[in-house]
C-alpha positions as CSV (number, residue, x, y, z in Angstrom):
1,M,-10.3,-8.5,-2.3
2,A,-12.8,-11.0,-1.2
3,G,-15.8,-7.8,-1.1
4,I,-14.1,-5.9,-3.8
5,G,-14.6,-8.4,-6.7
6,F,-18.2,-8.7,-5.5
7,A,-18.8,-5.2,-6.4
8,L,-16.7,-5.0,-9.8
9,R,-18.2,-8.2,-11.2
10,K,-21.6,-7.1,-10.8
11,L,-20.0,-3.8,-12.0
12,A,-18.6,-5.8,-14.6
13,R,-22.0,-7.3,-16.3
14,R,-23.7,-4.4,-16.7
15,D,-21.4,-4.6,-19.5
16,D,-22.3,-0.3,-20.1
17,L,-19.4,2.4,-20.2
18,L,-20.6,3.7,-16.4
19,G,-20.0,0.2,-14.9
20,I,-16.9,0.3,-16.8
21,L,-16.1,3.8,-14.9
22,Q,-17.3,3.3,-11.6
23,G,-15.8,0.0,-11.7
24,Y,-12.4,1.2,-12.3
25,A,-13.1,4.6,-9.4
26,H,-13.5,2.0,-6.6
27,S,-10.8,-0.1,-7.3
28,A,-9.1,3.3,-7.1
29,L,-10.3,3.9,-4.3
30,V,-9.8,1.5,-2.5
31,S,-6.3,0.7,-3.6
32,A,-4.8,3.7,-3.9
33,G,-7.3,6.4,-2.5
34,P,-6.4,6.9,1.5
35,W,-2.9,7.4,0.6
36,V,-3.3,10.1,-2.5
37,F,-6.2,11.7,-0.1
38,T,-3.7,11.5,2.7
39,V,-0.9,12.7,0.1
40,L,-3.0,15.5,-1.2
41,S,-4.2,16.6,2.5
42,L,-0.3,17.4,3.7
43,A,1.0,18.8,0.5
44,G,-2.1,21.4,1.0
45,I,-1.2,22.1,4.2
46,S,2.4,22.5,3.5
47,L,1.6,25.2,0.4
48,V,-0.9,26.7,2.2
49,A,1.3,27.9,5.1
50,E,4.2,27.9,4.0
51,P,4.4,31.5,3.7
52,S,3.5,32.8,7.1
53,M,5.2,29.9,8.9
54,A,9.0,29.6,10.1
55,I,10.7,26.9,7.4
56,E,11.9,24.6,10.6
57,E,8.5,24.4,12.3
58,L,7.5,23.5,8.5
59,N,9.9,21.3,8.7
60,T,9.2,19.2,11.3
61,F,5.8,18.6,11.1
62,R,6.9,16.5,7.6
63,L,9.1,14.9,9.2
64,V,7.1,13.3,11.8
65,V,4.3,12.6,9.3
66,I,6.9,11.0,7.0
67,Y,8.3,8.9,9.8
68,N,5.0,7.7,11.4
69,F,3.8,7.1,7.9
70,A,6.7,4.7,7.2
71,F,7.4,3.2,10.2
72,S,3.6,2.6,11.2
73,L,3.9,0.9,8.0
74,V,6.3,-1.3,8.1
75,G,5.1,-1.9,11.9
76,T,1.5,-2.7,11.3
77,G,2.5,-4.9,7.9
78,P,2.8,-8.6,9.7
79,V,-0.7,-8.3,11.3
80,L,-2.3,-6.3,7.8
81,M,-1.5,-9.3,5.7
82,V,-2.4,-11.8,8.4
83,A,-5.7,-9.7,9.5
84,T,-6.8,-9.7,5.8
85,R,-6.2,-13.2,4.9
86,Y,-8.4,-14.0,7.8
87,L,-11.1,-11.7,6.7
88,A,-11.4,-12.5,3.1
89,D,-11.8,-16.5,4.7
90,Q,-14.4,-15.2,7.0
91,I,-16.5,-13.1,4.1
92,F,-16.2,-16.5,1.6
93,L,-17.2,-18.9,4.3
94,K,-20.4,-16.1,5.1
95,K,-19.0,-15.6,8.8
96,V,-18.9,-12.3,9.6
97,D,-20.1,-12.3,13.1
98,G,-16.8,-12.2,14.4
99,V,-15.5,-9.3,12.0
100,V,-16.4,-6.5,14.7
101,G,-13.8,-8.1,17.1
102,M,-11.5,-8.8,15.1
103,F,-11.2,-5.0,14.7
104,L,-11.1,-4.4,17.7
105,G,-8.8,-6.6,18.8
106,A,-5.9,-6.2,16.2
107,L,-6.3,-2.3,16.7
108,G,-5.6,-3.8,20.5
109,I,-2.7,-5.5,19.5
110,L,-1.1,-3.2,16.9
111,C,-1.5,-0.4,20.0
112,V,0.2,-1.8,22.4
113,A,3.4,-3.7,20.8
114,Q,3.8,-0.2,19.0
115,F,3.3,2.1,21.7
116,P,6.6,1.6,24.1
117,V,8.5,1.5,20.6
118,V,7.4,4.8,19.3
119,A,7.1,6.7,22.8
120,G,10.1,5.9,23.2
121,F,11.4,7.1,19.8
122,Y,9.9,10.2,20.5
123,F,10.7,11.2,24.3
124,L,13.9,9.8,24.3
125,Y,15.7,10.4,20.6
126,I,13.9,13.0,19.5
127,D,14.6,16.8,20.8
128,T,11.7,19.1,20.7
129,E,8.8,20.7,22.5
130,P,7.2,17.8,24.8
131,S,3.7,18.9,23.3
132,M,4.8,17.9,19.9
133,Q,6.4,14.6,21.4
134,L,2.9,13.8,22.7
135,L,1.0,14.9,19.5
136,A,3.4,12.9,17.2
137,V,3.2,9.5,20.1
138,A,-0.7,10.5,19.4
139,N,-0.5,11.0,15.4
140,Y,1.0,7.6,14.7
141,M,-1.1,5.7,16.5
142,V,-3.9,7.6,15.0
143,V,-2.3,6.4,12.1
144,T,-2.2,2.7,12.6
145,G,-5.9,2.5,13.1
146,V,-6.4,3.9,9.7
147,W,-4.3,1.6,8.2
148,L,-5.9,-1.4,10.1
149,V,-9.5,-0.1,8.8
150,G,-8.3,-0.1,5.6
151,I,-8.1,-4.0,5.2
152,F,-11.8,-3.5,5.6
153,L,-12.4,-1.0,2.6
154,T,-12.9,-3.4,0.4
155,A,-15.9,-5.3,2.4
156,L,-18.0,-2.2,3.0
157,K,-18.6,-1.8,-0.5
158,D,-19.9,1.5,0.5
159,Y,-17.3,3.9,-1.7
160,A,-19.5,6.9,-1.4
161,A,-19.5,7.1,2.1
162,I,-15.8,5.6,2.2
163,T,-15.2,8.4,-0.3
164,F,-17.0,11.1,1.8
165,A,-15.0,10.1,5.0
166,F,-12.0,10.5,3.2
167,F,-12.8,13.8,2.2
168,I,-14.3,14.9,5.1
169,G,-11.6,14.1,7.3
170,M,-8.7,15.6,4.8
171,A,-11.1,18.9,4.6
172,T,-10.8,19.0,8.6
173,A,-7.4,18.3,9.0
174,G,-6.6,21.0,6.0
175,V,-8.7,23.9,8.2
176,A,-8.0,22.5,11.4
177,A,-4.4,22.8,10.9
178,L,-4.4,26.2,9.4
179,L,-6.6,27.4,12.1
180,L,-4.3,26.0,15.0
181,A,-0.8,27.1,13.1
182,P,-0.7,30.1,14.0
183,A,-0.8,29.8,18.2
184,W,0.7,26.6,18.3
185,G,3.2,26.5,15.0
186,A,4.1,22.8,14.1
187,A,2.0,21.3,17.0
188,G,-0.9,23.6,15.8
189,L,-0.2,21.6,11.9
190,L,0.4,18.0,13.3
191,L,-2.8,18.6,15.8
192,G,-4.9,19.7,13.2
193,F,-3.6,17.1,10.8
194,T,-4.3,14.3,13.5
195,I,-7.7,15.2,14.1
196,G,-8.3,15.1,10.0
197,L,-7.0,11.2,10.4
198,A,-9.1,10.7,13.0
199,V,-12.6,11.7,11.8
200,I,-11.9,9.2,9.0
201,L,-10.7,6.3,11.6
202,F,-13.7,7.1,13.4
203,A,-16.3,7.5,10.9
204,L,-15.4,4.3,9.3
205,A,-14.7,2.2,12.3
206,A,-18.9,3.4,12.3
207,R,-19.1,2.3,9.1
208,L,-17.9,-1.1,9.6
209,L,-20.1,-1.6,13.0
210,S,-23.3,-1.0,11.1
211,E,-21.8,-2.6,8.4
212,Y,-21.8,-5.7,10.8
213,P,-23.8,-4.9,13.8
214,Y,-22.5,-7.9,15.6
215,R,-21.4,-8.0,19.3
216,V,-17.7,-8.3,20.1
217,E,-16.3,-12.0,20.2
218,R,-13.8,-13.7,19.6
219,P,-11.3,-10.7,19.3
220,F,-8.4,-12.7,19.1
221,A,-9.0,-16.0,16.8
222,F,-7.2,-14.6,14.1
223,L,-3.7,-14.7,15.9
224,S,-3.9,-18.8,15.2
225,Y,-3.8,-17.3,11.2
226,F,-0.1,-16.4,12.1
227,R,1.1,-20.0,12.9
228,R,-0.4,-21.2,9.5
229,F,0.0,-18.6,7.6
230,W,3.9,-17.4,8.7
231,E,4.7,-16.6,5.3
232,L,2.2,-13.7,5.0
233,S,3.1,-11.8,8.2
234,A,6.6,-12.3,7.1
235,A,5.6,-11.2,3.9
236,G,3.4,-7.5,5.3
237,L,7.3,-7.0,7.4
238,V,9.4,-7.7,3.9
239,L,7.8,-6.1,1.6
240,N,6.8,-2.6,3.6
241,L,10.5,-2.5,4.5
242,A,11.8,-2.9,0.8
243,I,9.2,0.1,0.0
244,W,10.4,2.1,1.8
245,A,14.4,0.9,2.1
246,D,16.0,3.2,-0.7
247,K,14.3,6.4,1.3
248,W,16.1,4.9,4.4
249,V,19.4,4.1,2.2
250,M,19.1,7.9,0.7
251,W,18.9,9.5,3.8
252,F,22.5,8.4,4.7
253,A,23.7,11.0,1.7
254,P,26.2,13.6,1.6
255,E,23.3,15.5,0.4
256,R,20.8,14.7,3.4
257,D,19.1,17.3,5.9
258,L,20.5,16.0,9.4
259,R,17.8,17.9,12.0
260,V,18.5,19.1,15.3
261,S,15.9,17.3,16.8
262,G,17.3,14.6,15.2
263,F,15.5,13.9,12.5
264,I,17.4,12.5,9.2
265,S,16.4,12.8,5.9
266,Y,16.7,13.8,2.3
267,P,14.1,15.4,1.2
268,D,15.0,16.2,-2.5
269,Y,15.1,12.4,-3.1
270,D,11.8,11.8,-0.9
271,T,9.6,13.9,-2.4
272,A,10.8,13.1,-6.8
273,M,10.0,9.3,-5.3
274,F,6.3,10.3,-3.2
275,L,5.5,12.4,-6.7
276,A,7.2,9.2,-9.1
277,Y,4.7,6.9,-7.0
278,L,1.5,8.9,-8.2
279,T,1.8,7.5,-11.4
280,V,1.1,4.1,-11.0
281,V,-2.4,4.8,-9.9
282,P,-4.1,4.0,-12.8
283,A,-2.2,0.9,-13.4
284,I,-3.4,-0.2,-10.1
285,A,-6.8,0.3,-10.8
286,G,-6.8,-1.6,-13.8
287,F,-5.1,-4.5,-12.7
288,I,-7.4,-4.9,-9.9
289,V,-10.1,-4.6,-12.6
290,S,-9.1,-6.5,-14.8
291,V,-8.1,-9.6,-11.9
292,E,-11.5,-9.0,-10.5
293,T,-13.5,-10.0,-13.6
294,S,-12.3,-12.1,-16.9
295,F,-8.7,-13.7,-14.4
296,F,-11.6,-14.4,-11.7
297,E,-13.7,-16.3,-13.4
298,R,-11.0,-18.2,-15.6
299,Y,-9.2,-19.4,-12.1
300,L,-13.1,-20.7,-10.7
301,R,-13.6,-22.5,-13.9
302,F,-10.3,-24.2,-13.0
303,Y,-10.8,-25.4,-9.7
304,R,-14.6,-25.7,-10.3
305,D,-14.0,-28.0,-13.1
306,I,-11.5,-29.9,-11.5
307,Q,-14.3,-30.5,-8.3
308,R,-16.6,-31.3,-11.0
309,H,-13.9,-34.6,-11.8
310,A,-13.1,-32.8,-15.7
311,T,-10.4,-35.1,-18.3
312,F,-7.5,-33.9,-17.6
313,A,-8.0,-32.4,-21.6
314,Q,-10.4,-30.0,-20.1
315,I,-8.0,-29.3,-17.1
316,E,-5.6,-29.0,-19.5
317,E,-7.4,-26.2,-22.0
318,N,-8.7,-24.4,-18.3
319,Q,-5.1,-23.8,-17.6
320,R,-3.8,-22.8,-21.0
321,G,-6.5,-20.5,-20.7
322,L,-5.3,-19.0,-17.4
323,V,-2.3,-18.7,-18.4
324,S,-3.8,-16.7,-21.6
325,I,-5.5,-14.7,-19.1
326,V,-2.5,-13.9,-16.6
327,L,-0.5,-13.0,-19.8
328,R,-3.2,-10.7,-21.4
329,G,-4.2,-8.7,-18.3
330,L,0.4,-8.3,-18.0
331,R,0.0,-7.2,-21.5
332,N,-2.5,-4.3,-20.8
333,L,-0.7,-3.4,-17.6
334,V,2.4,-2.7,-19.3
335,V,0.7,-1.3,-22.6
336,L,-1.2,1.0,-20.1
337,Q,1.3,2.3,-17.0
338,G,3.9,2.6,-20.0
339,S,1.8,5.1,-21.3
340,V,1.4,6.7,-18.3
341,T,4.9,6.7,-16.9
342,F,6.1,7.8,-20.7
343,L,4.1,10.6,-21.0
344,A,4.7,11.5,-16.8
345,I,8.8,11.6,-17.8
346,V,8.0,13.8,-21.2
347,L,6.5,16.3,-18.8
348,A,8.3,15.8,-15.8
349,P,9.9,19.3,-15.9
350,R,6.3,20.8,-16.0
351,F,5.5,19.1,-12.6
352,I,8.4,20.2,-10.8
353,A,7.7,23.7,-12.6
354,S,4.3,23.8,-10.6
355,F,5.2,22.8,-7.4
356,G,7.9,24.7,-7.1
357,L,10.2,22.3,-7.0
358,P,14.3,22.4,-7.4
359,A,15.7,21.0,-10.8
360,S,18.1,18.9,-9.0
361,Q,15.3,16.9,-8.5
362,L,14.6,16.3,-12.5
363,G,16.8,13.2,-12.7
364,M,15.6,11.5,-9.7
365,L,12.1,11.8,-10.7
366,R,12.0,10.6,-13.6
367,I,14.4,7.4,-13.1
368,G,11.7,6.7,-10.4
369,M,8.9,6.8,-12.1
370,L,10.3,4.5,-14.5
371,G,10.9,2.4,-11.1
372,S,7.2,3.0,-10.1
373,F,7.0,0.8,-13.5
374,F,8.3,-2.4,-12.9
375,H,7.8,-1.9,-8.8
376,A,3.9,-1.8,-9.6
377,L,4.2,-5.1,-12.4
378,T,6.4,-7.0,-9.6
379,I,3.6,-6.5,-6.7
380,S,0.3,-7.0,-9.5
381,L,2.5,-10.8,-10.5
382,A,2.8,-11.4,-6.8
383,V,-0.8,-10.7,-6.2
384,F,-1.3,-13.7,-8.8
385,L,0.7,-15.9,-6.4
386,A,-1.3,-15.0,-3.4
387,Y,-4.4,-16.6,-5.6
388,F,-2.7,-19.6,-6.5
389,D,-1.8,-19.5,-2.5
390,L,2.0,-19.7,-3.0
391,R,2.8,-17.7,-0.1
392,K,6.6,-18.8,-0.1
393,P,7.0,-18.0,-3.5
394,M,5.4,-14.6,-2.8
395,L,8.3,-13.7,0.0
396,L,11.0,-14.7,-2.0
397,V,9.6,-12.5,-4.7
398,Y,9.5,-9.6,-2.2
399,A,12.9,-10.8,-0.5
400,V,14.4,-10.2,-3.5
401,L,12.6,-6.7,-4.2
402,L,14.1,-6.0,-0.1
403,G,17.8,-7.2,-1.1
404,T,18.0,-5.9,-4.5
405,N,16.6,-2.2,-3.4
406,V,19.1,-2.2,-0.7
407,G,22.0,-3.4,-2.0
408,F,21.8,-1.2,-5.4
409,T,20.7,1.2,-3.5
410,L,24.0,1.6,-1.7
411,M,26.1,0.8,-5.2
412,T,24.7,4.2,-6.2
413,L,25.2,6.4,-2.6
414,H,28.7,5.2,-3.6
415,L,29.0,6.2,-7.1
416,G,27.3,9.6,-6.4
417,F,24.4,12.5,-7.2
418,P,23.9,11.6,-10.8
419,Y,23.2,7.8,-10.3
420,Y,20.9,9.0,-7.3
421,G,17.1,6.9,-8.0
422,Y,19.0,4.0,-10.0
423,G,19.6,1.8,-6.8
424,Y,15.8,1.7,-6.7
425,F,15.0,1.2,-10.8
426,L,17.5,-1.3,-11.5
427,S,15.5,-3.3,-8.1
428,A,12.2,-2.5,-9.1
429,L,13.6,-4.0,-12.5
430,T,15.3,-6.7,-10.8
431,S,12.2,-8.2,-9.3
432,F,10.0,-7.3,-12.1
433,A,12.6,-10.3,-13.7
434,A,12.4,-12.5,-10.7
435,A,8.3,-11.9,-10.3
436,V,8.2,-12.8,-14.2
437,L,10.1,-16.4,-13.5
438,V,8.6,-17.2,-10.8
439,L,5.1,-17.0,-11.7
440,A,6.2,-18.8,-15.2
441,Y,7.4,-22.0,-13.5
442,Y,4.1,-22.4,-11.2
443,L,1.8,-21.4,-13.8
444,D,3.4,-23.9,-16.2
445,R,3.4,-26.7,-13.5
446,L,-0.4,-25.9,-11.8
447,P,-2.1,-29.3,-12.9
448,Y,0.7,-30.8,-10.3
449,L,0.2,-28.0,-7.8
450,T,-3.2,-29.1,-7.4
451,F,-2.9,-32.5,-7.3
452,V,0.2,-33.1,-5.5
453,R,1.9,-30.4,-4.2
454,S,-1.8,-29.5,-2.2
455,N,-2.8,-33.1,-1.6
456,T,-1.5,-33.9,2.1
457,S,-2.7,-37.1,1.5
458,V,0.5,-37.8,-0.9
459,Q,2.9,-35.5,1.3
């Protein structure tokens, strides 16, 4: 958040409606823009291509994209979390000459580490045309690059250029996919979609190089952070596993779709959950604005007053102010996201009808919206833990989310179709309760953490 925070605080100081709107737009773009653009593009391609393509080819294309997005997110998570911390530290220290080298080094590590696994999966396990296998591997590598360049978006600050890059890339993906599909079928759709993602990747990489016009130096310097911040690496893995755990468990439901090619999925459940996730975008944007303005100012005051040798009474007063800001931010998030979720649940039948989805998805969609509500709250509270550098407690919260998501989803899987989706909801609810307890415990002991737990001279 080191980059977007500067921009949001500048907009907040304007104290006008336009500044507020721009702040929310920037937050939404950085936090969920890449995902929303991609989902809308994929949905648009599928919708336009469906009347003229064989359903089997269209499903193959969708499954390759879903598999690549899911497994690349999990595979890159440990590296992205550590790289994000390294980038934030470099921006804070104003030592940005190594940013380009870090980007290229991290990209090389991710590609080299994941290529054998991905190639083995598509060429040895998935039974489809060689061209489709080759394009699937290429698509995976490009998606990995997009995930990586995404952590630099907050540092770029040029949100118009970022928006334009995603818009042009996804428009290119749609046009190219539809032009290539008649001749190449599913391979044409995948090739066009990959070209669009490549446009995004290269456009943002070019913008990064122009923002930081330095030589490639110390490309692997960030690797030292893996030992120092191993909890962040583990948190990146556990969190992304938790996000996808219920989908993977549901792929073994009796209603699952098992393809001859070897792909396994449960389209009704996957689609319902993807739509449910879209409802949390406003809350995420609002939360980032709140954290990077009012909370950040109180956060700085607490630690700066300590550095200036404030009295203990002043430190306690700052602590109470910080807790008040956290509670106010959580309240605002609950009100905003609760309103959006309630409205979305009421309008869910219209969503189903508008997208032409089967009515059987209605129950899963509604319970998925409730689950997404508590999921967003859980992640938001974990962000506060990250601000106080409480890496192990944050990892604990994510571990609860992963463990309960697997356990509750398995339980509902055995209970049958009427309970599908309740496992994810119960997991998100349980994890939110755990996050509240953990954050409350550490906020109440913030002076102790600052003077004793973080003081190496007394350890």
